[in-house]
C-alpha positions as CSV (number, residue, x, y, z in Angstrom):
1,M,0.2,-0.2,0.0
2,E,1.2,3.9,-0.2
3,N,2.4,3.6,3.2
4,T,4.6,0.5,3.3
5,E,7.7,2.5,2.5
6,T,7.8,4.3,5.9
7,Q,7.1,0.8,8.2
8,V,10.2,-0.9,6.4
9,W,12.1,2.1,7.4
10,L,10.7,1.9,10.9
11,D,11.8,-2.0,11.3
12,F,14.8,-0.7,9.4
13,A,15.5,1.8,12.2
14,L,14.6,-0.8,15.1
15,A,16.7,-3.0,13.6
16,C,19.3,-0.8,13.6
17,K,18.5,1.0,17.2
18,Y,18.0,3.7,15.9
19,I,14.9,4.1,17.8
20,D,14.0,2.0,20.5
21,L,11.1,-0.5,20.3
22,E,8.9,1.7,22.5
23,K,9.2,4.7,19.9
24,F,9.3,1.5,17.1
25,N,5.6,0.7,18.9
26,H,4.4,4.2,18.9
27,L,5.5,5.1,15.6
28,N,4.3,2.3,13.6
29,N,1.5,2.3,15.2
30,R,0.7,6.2,14.2
31,A,2.0,4.9,10.4
32,E,-1.0,2.2,10.1
33,E,-3.6,3.9,11.2
34,I,-2.1,6.8,8.9
35,G,-2.6,3.5,6.3
36,K,-6.5,3.3,6.9
37,L,-6.4,6.7,6.1
38,L,-5.2,7.1,2.7
39,N,-6.9,3.0,2.3
40,H,-9.8,4.9,2.9
41,M,-9.4,8.0,0.8
42,I,-8.7,5.9,-2.5
43,E,-11.0,3.2,-2.1
44,K,-13.5,6.5,-1.1
45,P,-12.3,9.8,-3.3
46,E,-15.7,11.1,-3.3
47,K,-16.2,11.8,-0.4
48,Y,-13.2,14.0,0.0
49,R,-14.4,16.8,-3.0
């Protein structure tokens, strides 16, 4: 989906210890919510005109 690249970079940042698990979980949850919003906009564009 549109948000996959962000989640890949979050996985990378966690694996390289650039961020801790708490920060990863917070950002990943936010990314999932954004992904849901993007999907809704793609599926129902008429609501956003």
